[in-house]
Phi, psi and omega in degrees: 000136179280131181269128179263123181264123180281127178245131181305327183292338178299320179298320179296321179296315180298317180297319179297319179295321179297316180296319179298316179297320179295317179297320180297316180297315179294325180299323178283332184275329187300317183302333182282337186238354188295306182218150175281169174292146175291135184218128178234142179227159182223134181221128182255142171239126183288129181251306189198176178203157168238198185292337187240338186224157167241157187237131180235152170264114186254121176259126180244134179232130182223119180277353179052029178069036182224146172280343195249003180210157179210137180249135182230121175249148176229126183235152160263126184238133177260126184233134183279132179301318191299320184225005179062028176272134174288119185255345177198158179204148181227122177288126181259314182213152176219119185233150172241126178252139180243137183237021182298320186249342181206151176263005179279111184290348184268001183244350186213079181215157179232148180238131179276153176282128176228157178303133182293138178235125175274099187300312183294317180297324180292318178295320178296319180300326181265013178054037181264128181235158175301138184251358174278118182284338182206170176283107184271078181272358179254163180275123182279329181057044177277333184225152176231131180260121174253182179293335186253338188197162169264117187245133176289150180233107176080004176229155179269093181219157182292150171269135180249126174288165179296329176295319178293323176299319179300318179298313181294325178293316181298325181297326183261347180258318185292320180302325179288322181302327182285348186242011179298145183283181181291159179302131180291348180225058191296333181296322181267342186241022170060025173071014179288165182252160183281121170047049183278347183293136178298151178287134179233106183282139166299144178306333177231075182295150179270102185243152178226140174282122182243348179199152178222147177246122181301148181307138180219158182276124178238094188069239179262008186236142173271136177234146171237142184250150176218137175255125179250146172243118188233143171271142183255154171262082187210153178286343184242301181292136177244321187211140175217140176240126187210165183254145170235142177239125186242144178292141181236135175239150176067030181268000000 
């Protein structure tokens, strides 16, 4: 029988091989669980309008590619009826939420100092008034969203292709993206900005009608409103909800 002599260095070799194999396995597994994809979303709530512009309260959420933090900006945005271009914006609030110890957003958040904005006084200065004549808790069914276009239903209004929707969306979303302020936690987040990347629509964005505004008289023209929620083809933006106002005839 052959006698096997135990050498202390053999244990070290085996341990080294085990550690190397473990590191290799973890190395392949870590990219899948280390951090989530960066995801930013934008959601508008209609506040008021004047003869030329409408005003929305825009909530922006950016996870900055982290499971443990979330950045939330809130803006008042002025958008022109004629071409849906964002012509002005005012930062109202900027918050950082932390989820290291709890997922409850109401117990662990910080707010950055921003210049105070008197929301009501600003709307009054611009002669902007609420444009909803009643509480529209029912479904109006003025528009139908298909894979290819936004189509009017029972009203004489233009049909918008998904490409045209993309153009109008970029006009009201991109100007604000270029003016976002500095990161509220730049020491930990390398000074990057919230959702500064321009919106890039898929040629066929996946959109859903989530709200409608009954036709109303705007100067000499009737307008009907629709709120769309669309998914983006972008490395950063994932979802945006925004309003479009279309001319209506014969209503």
